[in-house]
N, C-alpha and C positions, 0 to 999 in steps of 0.2 A: 212453311218457312224452311229455307234451305240453309244448312250449316255446312260450310265447306271445311274440308280437312286440309290444313296447310301442307304444301309439298316441301319435303325436306331437301334442301340443296346442299350437296356435299361441299365442304370447305376444306381446302388443303391446309394443314397445320404445319407451320414451319417450326422446327425444333430450335428453341432459343439456347444459347450457350449456358452451360451450368456456371454457377457463381465462381467456382474455383478452377474452371477449365484452363485459364491462362496464368494461373498463379505460379510464382517462382518458389513457393513454399515447399513443394515436394510432399504433398499430403499423402499419407499412407494409412494402413489400418490402425496404427497406434495414435494417429492424430485425433485430438478432441476439438470439436467446434462447439463452443458454449453460447447459446442464445437465450438470455434471460433464464438461467437455470433455476432461480429461486421462485419463479412465477410472479404473481401480482404482489405489490407492496401492500401489506396489510396495515402497517402503521406509518402514517405520513404526517406532514405538518411539523410544527415546532417541537413536538415530542421526539421526533426522529432527526430532523435536519432543519436548522433555522434558515438555510438558504443564503447565508452570508457569503458573498463572493467578491470578485474584483480586487479592490485595493486591500481588503481584509486578508486576502491570501498572503500578501507581502508583509503585513503587520504580524500575522501569526507565525511566519516562518523566518526567513533570513534576509529581509529587505530586498528581495529580488535576486540575491546572489546565487542561490541554489534552485534547481528545477523542482517543481512541486506539482501536485495534481490540481484539478480544476475546482475542488471544493475547499472552502476555508475550514479551519479546525474548530474555532469557537462556536458555541451554540449548538453543538452536536452531542448526542449521546456518546459517552466515552467508549462504548463498544462499537462505534461507527468506524468503518475501515479507514476513513480519512484521518481520524485521530490516532487510533492505535497503530496503524501502519506508519504514520509519520514519526510517532514516538519511538517505535522499534527501530526504524531506519536511523534516526538520530543516535540512539543508544549504540547501535553496532558501529556506525561511522566514528563516533567519539572514541569508542574503545579501541578501534583499529589504529587511530592516530596516537592515542595514549600508550598503546603497546609498542609503538615505534615501528609498526609495519608499513606506515606511510606518513607523509607530511600533510597530505590532503586526502580526504576520502568522502565520497558520496555514495550512499546505498539506495538503490531503488527496489521497492517491493511492489509486485503486481498481484492483485487478488481478483478472483472471479466470484461473483455473488453465488453463495451456496456451496462454494468449494472450500474444503478444510485447509488444504495446503496452498501457499502462494503459487501462482502460475509461473512466476519468474522472480529470481533474486539476482540483482546485478550490482557489481562493485566497480566504481571508477576512481582511480587514484591519480589520474592526470599526470602519469609518468613519475610519480614520487614514491611508488611502492617499493618495498624491499623484497617483495616477491610478486609473482604474477597476480593480476586482479582475479583471475579464475581460481587461483589457489586460495586467496582470501575468501572468495565466495564459498568455496567448499568448506573452509574452516568454520566460518560463522554459521553455515547451515548445520554442521555437525554439533556445534556448541549451543545453539539457540533453537528452542521449539517455536516455530513461526505460525502455529495455528492460532486463529483469533481468540478462542477461549483462553488459551494458555497465556497469551500476551496480556489480556485484560487482567488475568489472575496474577501474573508475574509483577506487573506494575501496580496491582491493586487499585485499578482506576476508579472503581465504584466507591471505594472507601476514602479516597483522598479528600473530598470536601469535608466529611465528618472530622477527619483528623486535623483539618486546618480551619476549624470554626465556620465551615460552610462557605468559605470565600476562595477556595483554591482555584477553581476554574474561572471565576470572575477575575481574579488577579492575573491569570494567564492571558485572558482576553484583552486586558488593558495594556500589557507591556510585552506581549509575545510569549511563545511557548518554549523557546530554546535559549540556552546560554544564561539562564537565570541564576543569580547567586543569592537571591533573597528567598528562594523556595527550595525545599528538598524534593525536587522533581526526580522520580526514580529513573527516568530515561537519561539523566545527566550523570548517573553514577558510573564508575569505571571499574566495576567488580568483575568484568570479563577479561581484564588485562592479563592476569597470570596465565589463563588458559590460552589466550591468543599468542602470547609470547612463546609458550610451549609449542603451539602449532607452527609458529614461524620458524623455530629452531628445527622442528621435525621436517619442515618443508625444504 
């Protein structure tokens, strides 16, 4: 019986362009590219994320008036970025307006999975600001700790149901999370106003 040895045929390999070859981002040694930095999701299903999307996003937030992320807030663990990020953005925007720094304010927070600090903080006052949007961004970043653990602790998100007879998050799910006058939602408080006014005068 004869066993032949396959003949190796050289194949020319054409170099494919790198992913960021033509990017206008100007990547350098300081640039971080994060690709699923937390690894595999160990906890899934309803315990982590109920998967409510679509129209529920609008019910949970501002009736479609403000931009928001792709995940609904209701049905999620309170330490989920969709929830605590939206609550903190609301808190900061409300306090900016209450402090008189702007008539309208939208705050955007961008988090990366596994990252302690937000990747970006953006303020948009739609031309109504008494100071530049970038200055307001710097002011709120100086005044507020935006790490996830601190936000959960600041708003005491895990203890809210117990303090409200177990119905706090269910009530939010029924009538929205923001602008509520029937609940003492911590993200609706305006206790950041004095410090923001001081920052506004300093700016």
